C-alpha positions as MATLAB code, in Angstrom:
seq = 'MNNHITTIAFDADDTLWINEPYFQEAEKEFCVLLEDYLPQHSVSQELFKTEMQNLHLYGYGVKGFMLCMVETISRISNNTASLELVNKAIQLGRELLQKPIELLDGVTETLESLKGKYRLVVATKGDLLDQERKLKNSGLQEYFHHIEIMSDKKENDYKKLLKHLDCQPENFLMLGNSIKSDILPVLEIGGFAAHIPYHVTWSHEQHDVTLEHPNFMELTSVDEILKHLTI';
ca = [
      13.847   66.552   42.464;
      11.873   66.399   39.237;
      10.536   62.740   38.717;
      10.967   63.173   34.928;
      14.793   62.672   34.993;
      15.625   60.227   32.669;
      19.533   60.885   32.240;
      22.160   61.343   34.935;
      25.484   62.739   33.998;
      28.539   62.736   36.291;
      31.655   64.531   36.066;
      34.979   62.494   36.356;
      37.822   64.032   38.104;
      36.992   64.836   41.802;
      33.422   63.526   41.294;
      33.974   59.775   40.828;
      37.638   59.703   41.517;
      40.596   61.708   43.100;
      42.413   64.076   40.580;
      43.117   67.554   41.800;
      45.213   66.787   44.762;
      47.647   64.903   42.460;
      48.008   68.127   40.383;
      48.667   70.267   43.547;
      51.193   67.785   44.676;
      52.998   67.961   41.360;
      52.761   71.828   41.290;
      54.324   71.900   44.800;
      57.279   69.775   43.535;
      57.602   72.250   40.382;
      57.781   75.184   42.536;
      60.396   73.571   44.703;
      62.453   72.937   41.596;
      62.520   76.918   40.467;
      62.965   78.256   44.061;
      66.611   79.400   42.948;
      64.710   81.779   40.667;
      61.703   82.905   42.640;
      59.988   82.188   45.970;
      57.516   79.134   45.797;
      54.357   81.050   45.913;
      55.626   83.362   42.962;
      56.482   80.256   40.838;
      52.806   78.921   41.669;
      51.347   82.534   40.405;
      53.355   82.493   37.340;
      52.464   78.967   36.272;
      48.739   79.599   36.925;
      49.052   82.719   34.586;
      50.863   80.487   31.976;
      47.889   78.053   32.151;
      45.313   80.797   31.979;
      46.969   82.240   28.941;
      47.160   78.924   27.285;
      43.831   77.500   28.150;
      42.158   78.114   24.730;
      45.150   76.526   22.958;
      45.919   73.630   24.982;
      42.565   72.879   27.045;
      42.204   70.867   30.120;
      44.699   67.901   31.311;
      48.003   66.808   31.959;
      49.498   67.393   28.743;
      48.618   71.157   28.750;
      49.991   71.239   32.235;
      53.305   69.879   31.249;
      53.518   72.364   28.207;
      52.686   75.434   30.692;
      55.533   74.170   33.233;
      57.916   74.052   30.499;
      56.917   77.479   29.383;
      56.959   78.920   32.799;
      60.672   77.553   33.383;
      61.625   79.421   30.077;
      59.987   82.708   31.110;
      61.138   82.677   34.926;
      64.775   81.594   33.990;
      64.951   84.168   31.144;
      65.823   81.104   29.050;
      68.764   80.171   30.960;
      67.452   76.950   32.779;
      69.055   73.741   31.895;
      67.450   70.858   30.144;
      67.749   68.957   33.184;
      65.370   71.133   34.876;
      63.010   70.982   32.079;
      63.217   67.020   32.032;
      62.428   67.037   35.844;
      59.298   69.094   34.867;
      58.391   66.638   32.156;
      58.821   63.643   34.637;
      56.396   65.276   36.837;
      53.721   65.374   34.119;
      54.634   61.611   33.181;
      54.061   60.578   36.752;
      50.736   62.319   36.798;
      49.807   60.326   33.861;
      50.487   57.118   35.444;
      48.715   57.823   38.801;
      46.452   55.070   40.130;
      42.678   55.648   40.102;
      41.338   55.907   43.688;
      37.474   55.992   43.528;
      35.875   58.424   45.960;
      33.608   56.935   48.744;
      30.034   55.868   47.625;
      30.749   56.009   43.834;
      30.277   52.360   42.966;
      27.245   51.783   45.338;
      25.541   54.895   43.759;
      26.254   53.605   40.067;
      25.019   50.226   41.210;
      21.739   51.678   42.455;
      21.165   53.622   39.530;
      22.127   51.247   36.891;
      19.248   49.965   34.783;
      16.845   52.878   36.196;
      18.425   55.927   34.526;
      20.758   56.233   31.476;
      24.026   57.009   33.186;
      26.673   59.370   31.156;
      30.071   60.738   32.035;
      30.458   64.344   30.963;
      34.196   65.453   31.758;
      36.836   67.905   30.375;
      40.423   66.951   29.958;
      42.699   65.160   27.613;
      41.076   62.405   25.413;
      43.917   59.674   25.961;
      44.297   60.551   29.833;
      40.567   60.368   30.429;
      40.076   57.215   28.655;
      42.854   55.695   30.450;
      41.270   56.521   33.853;
      37.830   55.440   32.815;
      39.288   52.061   31.697;
      41.478   51.468   34.999;
      38.499   52.933   37.071;
      36.444   49.710   36.328;
      33.373   51.896   35.851;
      32.833   51.895   32.231;
      30.043   49.169   32.463;
      27.787   51.506   34.340;
      27.782   54.237   31.574;
      25.627   54.485   28.415;
      27.835   57.175   27.052;
      31.104   58.907   27.748;
      31.550   62.412   26.730;
      35.144   64.030   26.984;
      34.517   67.713   26.405;
      36.933   70.459   25.329;
      35.052   72.689   27.589;
      32.032   72.674   29.680;
      29.994   75.715   28.843;
      26.251   76.095   27.719;
      26.885   75.040   24.170;
      28.895   72.316   25.096;
      26.002   71.003   27.311;
      23.556   71.600   24.360;
      25.447   69.725   22.001;
      25.695   66.693   24.495;
      21.885   66.770   25.142;
      21.290   66.660   21.282;
      23.638   63.787   20.837;
      21.639   62.006   23.639;
      18.273   63.143   22.429;
      17.470   64.257   25.844;
      15.563   67.383   26.962;
      17.107   69.592   29.574;
      14.030   69.029   31.999;
      15.087   65.233   31.839;
      18.857   66.050   32.490;
      20.663   65.748   35.758;
      24.364   66.781   36.183;
      26.379   65.956   39.198;
      29.946   67.475   39.916;
      32.234   69.153   42.140;
      32.693   72.625   40.156;
      30.046   75.133   40.083;
      31.577   76.861   37.322;
      31.809   73.824   35.060;
      29.352   71.192   36.054;
      26.373   73.457   37.661;
      25.894   76.777   36.320;
      25.797   75.961   32.494;
      23.398   73.285   33.095;
      20.950   75.381   35.042;
      21.324   78.060   32.261;
      19.964   75.589   29.721;
      17.056   74.412   32.073;
      18.598   71.299   33.440;
      18.961   70.075   37.026;
      22.211   70.115   38.823;
      23.672   68.705   41.898;
      27.018   70.021   43.470;
      29.040   67.644   45.342;
      31.907   69.835   46.856;
      35.398   68.484   46.857;
      37.958   69.575   49.662;
      40.317   70.729   46.948;
      39.457   72.719   43.953;
      41.736   74.245   41.166;
      41.664   77.926   41.391;
      40.211   78.327   37.847;
      37.077   76.299   38.905;
      36.427   78.102   42.267;
      33.186   79.898   42.577;
      32.178   81.667   46.082;
      28.742   83.191   45.425;
      25.978   81.478   47.164;
      23.748   79.825   44.676;
      19.754   79.469   44.813;
      17.940   78.101   42.072;
      14.867   75.729   42.021;
      16.828   73.096   39.943;
      20.021   73.013   41.958;
      20.721   71.059   45.083;
      23.876   70.878   47.282;
      24.936   67.347   48.527;
      27.822   66.144   50.962;
      28.363   63.017   49.010;
      27.409   61.451   45.687;
      25.409   58.485   47.310;
      23.137   61.254   48.792;
      21.584   61.948   45.215;
      19.857   58.656   45.906;
      17.615   60.199   48.442;
      16.218   62.661   45.724;
      15.746   60.324   43.077;
      13.069   57.498   42.324;
      14.736   54.170   42.706;
];
């Protein structure tokens, strides 16, 4: 690992704490709600299609997911679904927004080891209010120099972040569970990236191509990064 790393950024959802399993659980319940109209797997496909069509409008997060559920109900039912059904979908979203924060193994210990030795940053996508709530409830805020809640995680988004941090790409390391969002854009701008796979990944974030790059490493857990850094 480059010994000139000064700034380490962490993705939040499914890197610091559990997130995607909650979404998948809500989606399964949603598919059950609509099984009078379509088989559950078909409902899931229709919901994903709605999410992809609206991603540029709603961005990432629970609120966009809720709007997409409502739109999918309307389309699948041909505008005949009851308000009760819509309200049940909204309730699924409200429950998502109130899920407890469950930190992943090794997160607190890793941050404790890095604190004071590197500038630590959160770089995450999602809804502003929801991500702020999660951070507050996680008890991790004290470890971070800066919190960046991004509308997307593409090359330009990372360039803006680095400019804000006054950090050169060769001094920047990103850790996250998504090859597509956390790894590839950072490598493209000359930074370092460590992938920490999570057992559940949203279809939109899946990337199955084997990645080989001198600035890339594959980890099995977040605390494994400590072996590669000067502590």
